[in-house]
ChimeraX commands (.cxc) that place a marker at each C-alpha (Angstrom):
marker #1 position 0.00,0.00,0.00 radius 0.5
marker #1 position 2.08,2.89,-1.31 radius 0.5
marker #1 position -0.46,5.72,-1.08 radius 0.5
marker #1 position -1.51,7.59,2.04 radius 0.5
marker #1 position -3.75,10.47,3.09 radius 0.5
marker #1 position -1.43,12.45,5.35 radius 0.5
marker #1 position 0.11,15.56,3.81 radius 0.5
marker #1 position 3.56,16.89,4.58 radius 0.5
marker #1 position 1.91,19.98,6.06 radius 0.5
marker #1 position -0.07,17.80,8.48 radius 0.5
marker #1 position 3.00,15.72,9.26 radius 0.5
marker #1 position 5.13,18.73,10.21 radius 0.5
marker #1 position 2.54,19.73,12.82 radius 0.5
marker #1 position 3.60,16.60,14.74 radius 0.5
marker #1 position 7.34,17.28,14.88 radius 0.5
marker #1 position 10.50,18.65,13.31 radius 0.5
marker #1 position 12.55,15.46,12.91 radius 0.5
marker #1 position 11.87,12.19,11.17 radius 0.5
marker #1 position 11.98,9.86,8.19 radius 0.5
marker #1 position 9.61,8.18,5.79 radius 0.5
marker #1 position 8.64,8.03,2.14 radius 0.5
marker #1 position 6.16,9.64,-0.22 radius 0.5
marker #1 position 3.13,8.39,-2.12 radius 0.5
marker #1 position 3.96,5.87,-4.87 radius 0.5
marker #1 position 7.30,5.35,-3.03 radius 0.5
marker #1 position 8.60,8.48,-4.74 radius 0.5
marker #1 position 11.91,8.72,-2.89 radius 0.5
marker #1 position 13.15,8.77,0.70 radius 0.5
marker #1 position 12.01,11.35,3.26 radius 0.5
marker #1 position 14.20,13.24,5.72 radius 0.5
marker #1 position 12.71,15.78,8.13 radius 0.5
marker #1 position 15.44,17.87,9.75 radius 0.5
marker #1 position 15.01,21.13,11.67 radius 0.5
marker #1 position 11.39,21.31,10.59 radius 0.5
marker #1 position 12.07,21.03,6.85 radius 0.5
marker #1 position 10.91,18.01,4.86 radius 0.5
marker #1 position 13.31,16.84,2.14 radius 0.5
marker #1 position 12.58,14.41,-0.68 radius 0.5
marker #1 position 15.55,12.35,-1.93 radius 0.5
marker #1 position 14.61,11.12,-5.38 radius 0.5
marker #1 position 15.76,7.92,-7.04 radius 0.5
marker #1 position 18.23,9.93,-9.15 radius 0.5
marker #1 position 19.90,11.09,-5.93 radius 0.5
marker #1 position 18.69,14.68,-6.15 radius 0.5
marker #1 position 17.21,16.39,-3.11 radius 0.5
marker #1 position 14.14,18.66,-3.14 radius 0.5
marker #1 position 12.27,20.44,-0.38 radius 0.5
marker #1 position 8.90,18.69,-0.29 radius 0.5
marker #1 position 5.79,20.80,-0.75 radius 0.5
marker #1 position 3.18,20.82,1.99 radius 0.5
marker #1 position 0.61,19.24,-0.30 radius 0.5
marker #1 position 2.67,16.10,-0.97 radius 0.5
marker #1 position 1.37,12.98,0.75 radius 0.5
marker #1 position 2.98,10.09,2.59 radius 0.5
marker #1 position 1.95,6.46,3.19 radius 0.5
marker #1 position 4.53,6.03,5.96 radius 0.5
marker #1 position 6.51,8.39,8.14 radius 0.5
marker #1 position 7.81,8.58,11.70 radius 0.5
marker #1 position 8.26,12.05,13.20 radius 0.5
marker #1 position 8.90,13.64,16.59 radius 0.5
marker #1 position 9.75,16.98,18.19 radius 0.5
marker #1 position 13.46,16.33,18.69 radius 0.5
marker #1 position 14.82,17.15,22.16 radius 0.5
marker #1 position 18.36,16.04,23.00 radius 0.5
marker #1 position 18.52,13.87,26.15 radius 0.5
marker #1 position 22.08,12.63,25.63 radius 0.5
marker #1 position 24.94,13.90,23.48 radius 0.5
marker #1 position 28.28,12.22,22.83 radius 0.5
marker #1 position 31.31,12.95,20.69 radius 0.5
marker #1 position 33.27,10.20,18.96 radius 0.5
marker #1 position 36.54,10.59,17.09 radius 0.5
marker #1 position 36.22,7.47,14.94 radius 0.5
marker #1 position 36.40,6.13,12.41 radius 0.5
marker #1 position 33.33,3.95,12.96 radius 0.5
marker #1 position 31.49,1.62,10.64 radius 0.5
marker #1 position 27.69,1.52,10.83 radius 0.5
marker #1 position 27.72,-1.67,12.91 radius 0.5
marker #1 position 30.33,-0.24,15.28 radius 0.5
marker #1 position 28.43,2.99,15.72 radius 0.5
marker #1 position 25.15,1.21,16.40 radius 0.5
marker #1 position 26.89,-1.02,18.97 radius 0.5
marker #1 position 28.33,2.09,20.63 radius 0.5
marker #1 position 24.90,3.71,20.89 radius 0.5
marker #1 position 23.46,0.45,22.23 radius 0.5
marker #1 position 26.05,0.57,25.02 radius 0.5
marker #1 position 24.84,4.05,26.02 radius 0.5
marker #1 position 21.04,3.82,25.92 radius 0.5
marker #1 position 19.40,2.73,29.19 radius 0.5
marker #1 position 17.02,0.15,27.68 radius 0.5
marker #1 position 16.45,-1.51,24.30 radius 0.5
marker #1 position 12.72,-1.52,25.07 radius 0.5
marker #1 position 12.30,2.24,24.59 radius 0.5
marker #1 position 12.05,4.34,21.43 radius 0.5
marker #1 position 14.94,6.64,20.54 radius 0.5
marker #1 position 15.19,9.36,17.93 radius 0.5
marker #1 position 18.80,9.41,16.73 radius 0.5
marker #1 position 20.60,12.38,15.13 radius 0.5
marker #1 position 24.19,11.80,14.01 radius 0.5
marker #1 position 26.39,14.50,12.51 radius 0.5
marker #1 position 29.66,13.27,11.02 radius 0.5
marker #1 position 32.20,13.34,8.26 radius 0.5
marker #1 position 31.47,10.36,6.07 radius 0.5
marker #1 position 34.74,8.98,4.73 radius 0.5
marker #1 position 32.63,6.57,2.70 radius 0.5
marker #1 position 28.93,5.79,2.68 radius 0.5
marker #1 position 26.32,4.08,0.56 radius 0.5
marker #1 position 22.63,4.94,0.48 radius 0.5
marker #1 position 19.62,4.10,-1.64 radius 0.5
marker #1 position 16.37,5.61,-2.81 radius 0.5
marker #1 position 13.54,3.82,-4.55 radius 0.5
marker #1 position 11.83,5.00,-7.75 radius 0.5
marker #1 position 8.20,6.03,-7.98 radius 0.5
marker #1 position 5.86,3.10,-8.67 radius 0.5
marker #1 position 2.70,2.68,-10.72 radius 0.5
marker #1 position -0.29,0.47,-9.87 radius 0.5
marker #1 position -0.70,-2.42,-9.65 radius 0.5
marker #1 position 2.05,-2.16,-7.02 radius 0.5
marker #1 position 4.57,-4.94,-6.53 radius 0.5
marker #1 position 6.17,-5.94,-3.25 radius 0.5
marker #1 position 8.84,-3.69,-1.81 radius 0.5
marker #1 position 11.27,-6.60,-1.63 radius 0.5
marker #1 position 11.00,-6.89,-5.43 radius 0.5
marker #1 position 11.42,-3.15,-5.96 radius 0.5
marker #1 position 14.60,-2.95,-3.89 radius 0.5
marker #1 position 16.30,-5.65,-5.98 radius 0.5
marker #1 position 16.94,-2.95,-8.59 radius 0.5
marker #1 position 17.10,0.05,-6.27 radius 0.5
marker #1 position 19.49,2.91,-7.19 radius 0.5
marker #1 position 22.45,2.97,-4.78 radius 0.5
marker #1 position 24.60,6.07,-4.27 radius 0.5
marker #1 position 28.20,6.26,-3.02 radius 0.5
marker #1 position 29.65,9.12,-0.98 radius 0.5
marker #1 position 33.23,10.07,-0.11 radius 0.5
marker #1 position 34.43,12.73,2.33 radius 0.5
marker #1 position 31.00,14.26,2.77 radius 0.5
marker #1 position 29.75,16.00,5.89 radius 0.5
marker #1 position 26.18,15.14,6.68 radius 0.5
marker #1 position 23.53,14.14,9.18 radius 0.5
marker #1 position 21.88,10.80,9.85 radius 0.5
marker #1 position 18.24,11.13,10.83 radius 0.5
marker #1 position 16.29,8.21,12.20 radius 0.5
marker #1 position 15.11,6.01,15.01 radius 0.5
marker #1 position 16.01,3.01,17.09 radius 0.5
marker #1 position 12.81,1.08,17.75 radius 0.5
marker #1 position 12.32,-1.77,20.23 radius 0.5
marker #1 position 11.96,-5.36,18.98 radius 0.5
marker #1 position 8.26,-5.62,19.78 radius 0.5
marker #1 position 7.23,-3.06,17.12 radius 0.5
marker #1 position 7.75,-5.41,14.18 radius 0.5
marker #1 position 4.84,-4.93,11.80 radius 0.5
marker #1 position 4.42,-1.31,12.89 radius 0.5
marker #1 position 7.94,-0.01,12.28 radius 0.5
marker #1 position 11.48,-1.25,11.73 radius 0.5
marker #1 position 12.93,-2.93,14.85 radius 0.5
marker #1 position 16.43,-1.64,15.55 radius 0.5
marker #1 position 17.98,1.20,13.60 radius 0.5
marker #1 position 16.44,2.93,10.57 radius 0.5
marker #1 position 18.56,5.86,9.37 radius 0.5
marker #1 position 18.44,8.24,6.42 radius 0.5
marker #1 position 21.39,10.39,5.32 radius 0.5
marker #1 position 21.28,14.02,4.24 radius 0.5
marker #1 position 24.50,15.81,3.28 radius 0.5
marker #1 position 25.18,19.23,4.76 radius 0.5
marker #1 position 24.86,20.88,1.35 radius 0.5
marker #1 position 21.35,19.38,1.08 radius 0.5
marker #1 position 22.17,17.97,-2.35 radius 0.5
marker #1 position 22.53,14.21,-1.66 radius 0.5
marker #1 position 21.30,11.49,0.65 radius 0.5
marker #1 position 19.14,8.41,0.97 radius 0.5
marker #1 position 18.37,5.38,3.11 radius 0.5
marker #1 position 21.70,4.48,4.71 radius 0.5
marker #1 position 23.12,1.06,3.85 radius 0.5
marker #1 position 26.72,1.36,5.04 radius 0.5
marker #1 position 29.23,3.94,6.23 radius 0.5
marker #1 position 32.66,4.66,7.61 radius 0.5
marker #1 position 32.73,7.98,9.46 radius 0.5
marker #1 position 34.70,10.10,11.91 radius 0.5
marker #1 position 34.25,13.39,13.80 radius 0.5
marker #1 position 30.92,12.06,15.01 radius 0.5
marker #1 position 28.35,13.81,17.19 radius 0.5
marker #1 position 25.49,11.61,18.38 radius 0.5
marker #1 position 22.34,13.13,19.86 radius 0.5
marker #1 position 19.74,10.84,21.42 radius 0.5
marker #1 position 16.13,11.69,22.24 radius 0.5
marker #1 position 14.47,9.03,24.40 radius 0.5
marker #1 position 10.76,8.65,23.67 radius 0.5
marker #1 position 8.45,6.72,25.98 radius 0.5
marker #1 position 5.21,6.96,23.99 radius 0.5
marker #1 position 3.96,7.23,20.43 radius 0.5
marker #1 position 0.79,7.96,18.49 radius 0.5
marker #1 position -0.07,5.92,15.42 radius 0.5
marker #1 position -2.38,7.26,12.71 radius 0.5
marker #1 position -3.95,4.63,10.44 radius 0.5
marker #1 position -5.20,5.20,6.88 radius 0.5
marker #1 position -8.91,5.04,6.10 radius 0.5
marker #1 position -8.85,3.92,2.45 radius 0.5
marker #1 position -10.34,0.70,1.08 radius 0.5
marker #1 position -6.91,-0.80,0.26 radius 0.5
marker #1 position -5.86,-0.69,3.91 radius 0.5
marker #1 position -9.27,-1.87,5.08 radius 0.5
marker #1 position -9.07,-5.00,2.89 radius 0.5
marker #1 position -5.37,-5.78,3.32 radius 0.5
marker #1 position -4.30,-9.05,4.95 radius 0.5
marker #1 position -1.80,-8.29,7.72 radius 0.5
marker #1 position -1.85,-11.79,9.22 radius 0.5
marker #1 position 1.24,-12.80,7.23 radius 0.5
marker #1 position 4.53,-12.28,9.06 radius 0.5
marker #1 position 6.72,-10.10,6.85 radius 0.5
marker #1 position 9.61,-9.74,9.31 radius 0.5
marker #1 position 12.09,-11.54,7.05 radius 0.5
marker #1 position 11.10,-9.41,4.04 radius 0.5
marker #1 position 11.39,-6.22,6.09 radius 0.5
marker #1 position 14.83,-7.22,7.31 radius 0.5
marker #1 position 16.06,-7.68,3.75 radius 0.5
marker #1 position 14.47,-4.43,2.55 radius 0.5
marker #1 position 15.60,-2.12,5.33 radius 0.5
marker #1 position 19.00,-3.52,6.27 radius 0.5
marker link #1:1,2 radius 0.2
marker link #1:2,3 radius 0.2
marker link #1:3,4 radius 0.2
marker link #1:4,5 radius 0.2
marker link #1:5,6 radius 0.2
marker link #1:6,7 radius 0.2
marker link #1:7,8 radius 0.2
marker link #1:8,9 radius 0.2
marker link #1:9,10 radius 0.2
marker link #1:10,11 radius 0.2
marker link #1:11,12 radius 0.2
marker link #1:12,13 radius 0.2
marker link #1:13,14 radius 0.2
marker link #1:14,15 radius 0.2
marker link #1:15,16 radius 0.2
marker link #1:16,17 radius 0.2
marker link #1:17,18 radius 0.2
marker link #1:18,19 radius 0.2
marker link #1:19,20 radius 0.2
marker link #1:20,21 radius 0.2
marker link #1:21,22 radius 0.2
marker link #1:22,23 radius 0.2
marker link #1:23,24 radius 0.2
marker link #1:24,25 radius 0.2
marker link #1:25,26 radius 0.2
marker link #1:26,27 radius 0.2
marker link #1:27,28 radius 0.2
marker link #1:28,29 radius 0.2
marker link #1:29,30 radius 0.2
marker link #1:30,31 radius 0.2
marker link #1:31,32 radius 0.2
marker link #1:32,33 radius 0.2
marker link #1:33,34 radius 0.2
marker link #1:34,35 radius 0.2
marker link #1:35,36 radius 0.2
marker link #1:36,37 radius 0.2
marker link #1:37,38 radius 0.2
marker link #1:38,39 radius 0.2
marker link #1:39,40 radius 0.2
marker link #1:40,41 radius 0.2
marker link #1:41,42 radius 0.2
marker link #1:42,43 radius 0.2
marker link #1:43,44 radius 0.2
marker link #1:44,45 radius 0.2
marker link #1:45,46 radius 0.2
marker link #1:46,47 radius 0.2
marker link #1:47,48 radius 0.2
marker link #1:48,49 radius 0.2
marker link #1:49,50 radius 0.2
marker link #1:50,51 radius 0.2
marker link #1:51,52 radius 0.2
marker link #1:52,53 radius 0.2
marker link #1:53,54 radius 0.2
marker link #1:54,55 radius 0.2
marker link #1:55,56 radius 0.2
marker link #1:56,57 radius 0.2
marker link #1:57,58 radius 0.2
marker link #1:58,59 radius 0.2
marker link #1:59,60 radius 0.2
marker link #1:60,61 radius 0.2
marker link #1:61,62 radius 0.2
marker link #1:62,63 radius 0.2
marker link #1:63,64 radius 0.2
marker link #1:64,65 radius 0.2
marker link #1:65,66 radius 0.2
marker link #1:66,67 radius 0.2
marker link #1:67,68 radius 0.2
marker link #1:68,69 radius 0.2
marker link #1:69,70 radius 0.2
marker link #1:70,71 radius 0.2
marker link #1:71,72 radius 0.2
marker link #1:72,73 radius 0.2
marker link #1:73,74 radius 0.2
marker link #1:74,75 radius 0.2
marker link #1:75,76 radius 0.2
marker link #1:76,77 radius 0.2
marker link #1:77,78 radius 0.2
marker link #1:78,79 radius 0.2
marker link #1:79,80 radius 0.2
marker link #1:80,81 radius 0.2
marker link #1:81,82 radius 0.2
marker link #1:82,83 radius 0.2
marker link #1:83,84 radius 0.2
marker link #1:84,85 radius 0.2
marker link #1:85,86 radius 0.2
marker link #1:86,87 radius 0.2
marker link #1:87,88 radius 0.2
marker link #1:88,89 radius 0.2
marker link #1:89,90 radius 0.2
marker link #1:90,91 radius 0.2
marker link #1:91,92 radius 0.2
marker link #1:92,93 radius 0.2
marker link #1:93,94 radius 0.2
marker link #1:94,95 radius 0.2
marker link #1:95,96 radius 0.2
marker link #1:96,97 radius 0.2
marker link #1:97,98 radius 0.2
marker link #1:98,99 radius 0.2
marker link #1:99,100 radius 0.2
marker link #1:100,101 radius 0.2
marker link #1:101,102 radius 0.2
marker link #1:102,103 radius 0.2
marker link #1:103,104 radius 0.2
marker link #1:104,105 radius 0.2
marker link #1:105,106 radius 0.2
marker link #1:106,107 radius 0.2
marker link #1:107,108 radius 0.2
marker link #1:108,109 radius 0.2
marker link #1:109,110 radius 0.2
marker link #1:110,111 radius 0.2
marker link #1:111,112 radius 0.2
marker link #1:112,113 radius 0.2
marker link #1:113,114 radius 0.2
marker link #1:114,115 radius 0.2
marker link #1:115,116 radius 0.2
marker link #1:116,117 radius 0.2
marker link #1:117,118 radius 0.2
marker link #1:118,119 radius 0.2
marker link #1:119,120 radius 0.2
marker link #1:120,121 radius 0.2
marker link #1:121,122 radius 0.2
marker link #1:122,123 radius 0.2
marker link #1:123,124 radius 0.2
marker link #1:124,125 radius 0.2
marker link #1:125,126 radius 0.2
marker link #1:126,127 radius 0.2
marker link #1:127,128 radius 0.2
marker link #1:128,129 radius 0.2
marker link #1:129,130 radius 0.2
marker link #1:130,131 radius 0.2
marker link #1:131,132 radius 0.2
marker link #1:132,133 radius 0.2
marker link #1:133,134 radius 0.2
marker link #1:134,135 radius 0.2
marker link #1:135,136 radius 0.2
marker link #1:136,137 radius 0.2
marker link #1:137,138 radius 0.2
marker link #1:138,139 radius 0.2
marker link #1:139,140 radius 0.2
marker link #1:140,141 radius 0.2
marker link #1:141,142 radius 0.2
marker link #1:142,143 radius 0.2
marker link #1:143,144 radius 0.2
marker link #1:144,145 radius 0.2
marker link #1:145,146 radius 0.2
marker link #1:146,147 radius 0.2
marker link #1:147,148 radius 0.2
marker link #1:148,149 radius 0.2
marker link #1:149,150 radius 0.2
marker link #1:150,151 radius 0.2
marker link #1:151,152 radius 0.2
marker link #1:152,153 radius 0.2
marker link #1:153,154 radius 0.2
marker link #1:154,155 radius 0.2
marker link #1:155,156 radius 0.2
marker link #1:156,157 radius 0.2
marker link #1:157,158 radius 0.2
marker link #1:158,159 radius 0.2
marker link #1:159,160 radius 0.2
marker link #1:160,161 radius 0.2
marker link #1:161,162 radius 0.2
marker link #1:162,163 radius 0.2
marker link #1:163,164 radius 0.2
marker link #1:164,165 radius 0.2
marker link #1:165,166 radius 0.2
marker link #1:166,167 radius 0.2
marker link #1:167,168 radius 0.2
marker link #1:168,169 radius 0.2
marker link #1:169,170 radius 0.2
marker link #1:170,171 radius 0.2
marker link #1:171,172 radius 0.2
marker link #1:172,173 radius 0.2
marker link #1:173,174 radius 0.2
marker link #1:174,175 radius 0.2
marker link #1:175,176 radius 0.2
marker link #1:176,177 radius 0.2
marker link #1:177,178 radius 0.2
marker link #1:178,179 radius 0.2
marker link #1:179,180 radius 0.2
marker link #1:180,181 radius 0.2
marker link #1:181,182 radius 0.2
marker link #1:182,183 radius 0.2
marker link #1:183,184 radius 0.2
marker link #1:184,185 radius 0.2
marker link #1:185,186 radius 0.2
marker link #1:186,187 radius 0.2
marker link #1:187,188 radius 0.2
marker link #1:188,189 radius 0.2
marker link #1:189,190 radius 0.2
marker link #1:190,191 radius 0.2
marker link #1:191,192 radius 0.2
marker link #1:192,193 radius 0.2
marker link #1:193,194 radius 0.2
marker link #1:194,195 radius 0.2
marker link #1:195,196 radius 0.2
marker link #1:196,197 radius 0.2
marker link #1:197,198 radius 0.2
marker link #1:198,199 radius 0.2
marker link #1:199,200 radius 0.2
marker link #1:200,201 radius 0.2
marker link #1:201,202 radius 0.2
marker link #1:202,203 radius 0.2
marker link #1:203,204 radius 0.2
marker link #1:204,205 radius 0.2
marker link #1:205,206 radius 0.2
marker link #1:206,207 radius 0.2
marker link #1:207,208 radius 0.2
marker link #1:208,209 radius 0.2
marker link #1:209,210 radius 0.2
marker link #1:210,211 radius 0.2
marker link #1:211,212 radius 0.2
marker link #1:212,213 radius 0.2
marker link #1:213,214 radius 0.2
marker link #1:214,215 radius 0.2
marker link #1:215,216 radius 0.2
marker link #1:216,217 radius 0.2
view
């Protein structure tokens, strides 16, 4: 289900920090400092208009609870392990903001789709992947607890936006130094469900955890 009812304007009333996608899967979303960016499948970045709609997004008013500085270099796995050693519990939600110099990084964005829609796992088999070298940027995303599978991505889900606001995408790998990590612990969330007939008739009884793991990691 790649079409939603929520507009970017409505979304930004709920927070100034987050990630998601746009209707028809038209690129990756980054919300940073109250501005919503669309990272297209050609790698270009646009400021999203308020009338654009999203089928999935996670957003919060970002408030720093913990801030650490790391010299690096760190790979993505190493950095996630470091953050895991700092957070008080894996059973809470955390908004994660990471500013760094990316020695290398890879990210993806998916192209806009046309009905009848195919599965995301099929779309990502031919997803455009971008490479970065010596770019300063910010990772925007969340660390969600394991029990949210089916509602969100358990573990880390991070999108990259370069400081010049010209490149980015869903982060796949990285090697970075000069790292600043800001963590916002969140102990509650509100979920807004769509009201269209496609959602009403969808079968969510099938466990898609394995597919989601392949798509998002």
